[in-house]
C-alpha atoms as a printed R data frame, in Angstrom:
    type eleno elety resid chain resno       x       y      z
1   ATOM     1    CA   MET     A     1 -13.052 -14.120 28.682
2   ATOM     2    CA   SER     A     2 -12.302 -11.627 31.457
3   ATOM     3    CA   ASP     A     3 -10.817  -8.193 30.863
4   ATOM     4    CA   ILE     A     4  -7.439  -9.343 32.169
5   ATOM     5    CA   GLU     A     5  -7.407 -12.340 29.868
6   ATOM     6    CA   GLU     A     6  -8.286 -10.136 26.907
7   ATOM     7    CA   LEU     A     7  -5.506  -7.743 27.815
8   ATOM     8    CA   ARG     A     8  -2.982 -10.580 28.166
9   ATOM     9    CA   ALA     A     9  -4.028 -11.936 24.751
10  ATOM    10    CA   LEU     A    10  -3.621  -8.514 23.211
11  ATOM    11    CA   VAL     A    11  -0.140  -8.046 24.757
12  ATOM    12    CA   ARG     A    12   0.945 -11.474 23.564
13  ATOM    13    CA   GLU     A    13  -0.280 -10.610 20.036
14  ATOM    14    CA   VAL     A    14   1.746  -7.348 20.106
15  ATOM    15    CA   ILE     A    15   4.799  -9.212 21.272
16  ATOM    16    CA   ARG     A    16   4.427 -11.697 18.439
17  ATOM    17    CA   ASP     A    17   4.229  -8.801 15.990
18  ATOM    18    CA   VAL     A    18   7.234  -6.980 17.461
19  ATOM    19    CA   LEU     A    19   9.429 -10.041 18.123
20  ATOM    20    CA   PRO     A    20   9.359 -12.261 15.052
21  ATOM    21    CA   GLY     A    21  10.341 -15.358 17.070
22  ATOM    22    CA   GLY     A    22   8.081 -14.545 20.014
23  ATOM    23    CA   LEU     A    23   9.245 -14.742 23.591
24  ATOM    24    CA   PRO     A    24  12.466 -16.661 24.318
25  ATOM    25    CA   VAL     A    25  12.118 -20.328 25.253
26  ATOM    26    CA   THR     A    26  14.102 -21.506 28.238
27  ATOM    27    CA   GLU     A    27  14.965 -25.175 28.563
28  ATOM    28    CA   THR     A    28  16.188 -26.587 31.840
29  ATOM    29    CA   VAL     A    29  19.210 -28.907 31.561
30  ATOM    30    CA   ASN     A    30  20.841 -31.155 34.148
31  ATOM    31    CA   LEU     A    31  24.603 -30.998 33.941
32  ATOM    32    CA   SER     A    32  25.723 -32.763 37.123
33  ATOM    33    CA   THR     A    33  28.368 -35.059 35.605
34  ATOM    34    CA   ASP     A    34  30.997 -34.904 32.873
35  ATOM    35    CA   GLU     A    35  28.887 -37.319 30.858
36  ATOM    36    CA   ASP     A    36  25.881 -34.984 31.068
37  ATOM    37    CA   LEU     A    37  28.032 -32.103 29.826
38  ATOM    38    CA   ALA     A    38  29.459 -34.195 26.968
39  ATOM    39    CA   ALA     A    39  25.963 -35.322 25.887
40  ATOM    40    CA   PHE     A    40  24.696 -31.726 26.010
41  ATOM    41    CA   VAL     A    41  27.588 -30.398 23.889
42  ATOM    42    CA   LYS     A    42  27.059 -33.206 21.367
43  ATOM    43    CA   ARG     A    43  23.368 -32.300 21.220
44  ATOM    44    CA   LEU     A    44  24.220 -28.668 20.505
45  ATOM    45    CA   LEU     A    45  26.655 -29.682 17.757
46  ATOM    46    CA   ASP     A    46  23.940 -31.758 16.121
47  ATOM    47    CA   LEU     A    47  21.329 -28.948 16.016
48  ATOM    48    CA   ALA     A    48  19.646 -28.067 12.748
49  ATOM    49    CA   PRO     A    49  20.534 -24.650 11.211
50  ATOM    50    CA   ASP     A    50  17.255 -23.063 12.290
51  ATOM    51    CA   GLU     A    51  17.751 -24.289 15.871
52  ATOM    52    CA   ARG     A    52  21.281 -22.854 15.896
53  ATOM    53    CA   GLU     A    53  19.919 -19.506 14.776
54  ATOM    54    CA   GLU     A    54  17.434 -19.585 17.682
55  ATOM    55    CA   LEU     A    55  20.424 -20.015 20.042
56  ATOM    56    CA   ARG     A    56  22.439 -17.248 18.440
57  ATOM    57    CA   SER     A    57  19.540 -14.799 18.506
58  ATOM    58    CA   GLY     A    58  18.683 -15.554 22.117
59  ATOM    59    CA   ARG     A    59  15.234 -17.004 21.370
60  ATOM    60    CA   LYS     A    60  16.377 -20.323 22.846
61  ATOM    61    CA   ARG     A    61  18.080 -20.303 26.248
62  ATOM    62    CA   PHE     A    62  19.232 -22.833 28.800
63  ATOM    63    CA   ARG     A    63  18.995 -22.923 32.599
64  ATOM    64    CA   LEU     A    64  20.736 -25.300 34.924
65  ATOM    65    CA   ALA     A    65  18.389 -27.745 36.623
66  ATOM    66    CA   GLY     A    66  20.120 -27.169 40.003
67  ATOM    67    CA   MET     A    67  18.619 -23.700 40.180
68  ATOM    68    CA   SER     A    68  15.026 -24.901 40.249
69  ATOM    69    CA   SER     A    69  15.221 -28.575 41.162
70  ATOM    70    CA   ALA     A    70  15.353 -27.933 44.905
71  ATOM    71    CA   PRO     A    71  12.074 -28.566 46.746
72  ATOM    72    CA   PRO     A    72   9.925 -25.474 46.961
73  ATOM    73    CA   ALA     A    73  10.729 -23.239 49.874
74  ATOM    74    CA   PRO     A    74   7.980 -22.779 52.452
75  ATOM    75    CA   SER     A    75   6.404 -19.350 52.832
76  ATOM    76    CA   VAL     A    76   8.270 -16.732 54.804
77  ATOM    77    CA   PRO     A    77   6.232 -14.988 57.448
78  ATOM    78    CA   ALA     A    78   5.912 -11.225 56.960
79  ATOM    79    CA   GLY     A    79   8.851  -9.493 58.509
80  ATOM    80    CA   ALA     A    80  11.112 -12.555 58.502
81  ATOM    81    CA   PRO     A    81  14.689 -11.803 57.511
82  ATOM    82    CA   ASP     A    82  15.839 -12.754 54.005
83  ATOM    83    CA   GLY     A    83  17.009 -16.379 53.679
84  ATOM    84    CA   ALA     A    84  15.266 -17.456 56.930
85  ATOM    85    CA   GLU     A    85  12.836 -19.788 55.270
86  ATOM    86    CA   ARG     A    86  14.422 -23.233 55.961
87  ATOM    87    CA   THR     A    87  17.484 -25.022 57.168
88  ATOM    88    CA   GLY     A    88  20.125 -26.271 54.759
89  ATOM    89    CA   GLU     A    89  20.815 -24.323 51.592
90  ATOM    90    CA   PRO     A    90  18.386 -21.360 51.596
91  ATOM    91    CA   THR     A    91  16.918 -20.037 48.407
92  ATOM    92    CA   PRO     A    92  18.072 -16.433 47.988
93  ATOM    93    CA   VAL     A    93  15.232 -14.016 48.588
94  ATOM    94    CA   ARG     A    94  14.748 -10.688 46.891
95  ATOM    95    CA   ARG     A    95  12.347  -8.278 48.584
96  ATOM    96    CA   ILE     A    96  10.489  -5.673 46.556
97  ATOM    97    CA   GLU     A    97   8.639  -3.257 48.754
98  ATOM    98    CA   ARG     A    98   6.843  -1.135 46.129
99  ATOM    99    CA   GLY     A    99   6.475  -0.454 42.452
100 ATOM   100    CA   ALA     A   100   5.778  -2.625 39.410
101 ATOM   101    CA   VAL     A   101   7.404  -6.015 39.182
102 ATOM   102    CA   THR     A   102   8.034  -6.547 35.453
103 ATOM   103    CA   GLU     A   103   9.238  -9.439 33.259
104 ATOM   104    CA   ALA     A   104  12.750  -7.996 33.450
105 ATOM   105    CA   VAL     A   105  12.736  -8.345 37.247
106 ATOM   106    CA   ILE     A   106  11.520 -11.951 36.943
107 ATOM   107    CA   THR     A   107  14.234 -12.716 34.408
108 ATOM   108    CA   GLN     A   108  16.881 -11.349 36.764
109 ATOM   109    CA   ALA     A   109  15.486 -13.390 39.666
110 ATOM   110    CA   ALA     A   110  15.442 -16.525 37.551
111 ATOM   111    CA   ARG     A   111  19.094 -16.070 36.524
112 ATOM   112    CA   ALA     A   112  20.082 -15.473 40.147
113 ATOM   113    CA   GLY     A   113  18.014 -18.416 41.416
114 ATOM   114    CA   GLN     A   114  16.036 -16.103 43.670
115 ATOM   115    CA   ARG     A   115  12.494 -16.123 44.909
116 ATOM   116    CA   LEU     A   116  10.619 -12.894 45.311
117 ATOM   117    CA   VAL     A   117   8.741 -11.515 48.325
118 ATOM   118    CA   LEU     A   118   6.536  -8.577 47.364
119 ATOM   119    CA   GLY     A   119   5.548  -5.919 49.835
120 ATOM   120    CA   ARG     A   120   2.032  -4.520 50.068
121 ATOM   121    CA   ALA     A   121   2.812  -1.641 47.713
122 ATOM   122    CA   ALA     A   122   4.381  -3.899 45.023
123 ATOM   123    CA   VAL     A   123   2.347  -4.868 41.969
124 ATOM   124    CA   LEU     A   124   3.051  -7.892 39.798
125 ATOM   125    CA   THR     A   125   2.267  -7.349 36.087
126 ATOM   126    CA   PRO     A   126   0.339 -10.111 34.302
127 ATOM   127    CA   LEU     A   127   3.192 -10.781 31.890
128 ATOM   128    CA   ALA     A   128   5.613 -10.969 34.812
129 ATOM   129    CA   ARG     A   129   3.333 -13.526 36.486
130 ATOM   130    CA   ASP     A   130   3.368 -15.605 33.279
131 ATOM   131    CA   ARG     A   131   7.190 -15.341 33.041
132 ATOM   132    CA   ALA     A   132   7.524 -16.396 36.696
133 ATOM   133    CA   ARG     A   133   5.447 -19.526 36.078
134 ATOM   134    CA   ALA     A   134   7.433 -20.384 32.948
135 ATOM   135    CA   SER     A   135  10.815 -19.885 34.610
136 ATOM   136    CA   GLY     A   136   9.985 -21.378 38.000
137 ATOM   137    CA   VAL     A   137  10.439 -18.194 40.045
138 ATOM   138    CA   GLN     A   138   8.496 -18.425 43.294
139 ATOM   139    CA   ILE     A   139   6.589 -15.275 44.371
140 ATOM   140    CA   GLU     A   140   5.051 -14.486 47.703
141 ATOM   141    CA   LYS     A   141   2.837 -11.435 48.211
142 ATOM   142    CA   GLU     A   142   2.614 -10.028 51.720
143 ATOM   143    CA   ARG     A   143  -0.889  -9.177 52.834
């Protein structure tokens, strides 16, 4: 195991100790029709008590499929203006020039349906990288 993997394992262990339920789980749902919405509400009403508690506490979350179901956006050349990546409906781009990109930044980007472009002085934390993979946030690092 590399040093980075050991560090990630240690951080995950600490998170499990601090957060009894661990990290929140996000499920993607497709609600494009009234029937989809009705089926989803029925499913929520039929949840077991422990699953309802996960919802109430925020350990279980939902994300609309429309936010991540679009085909992946091609890379943006360095210096290209935000949103100039393709024709049609562009994926919103958030540029971060410098500093640490944390899990909180990834969570905000996921909620906004954004993809991130990191400048040369920006650093992506390992946990943020894991969160981005889990939530479908695309990240491009300028070289």
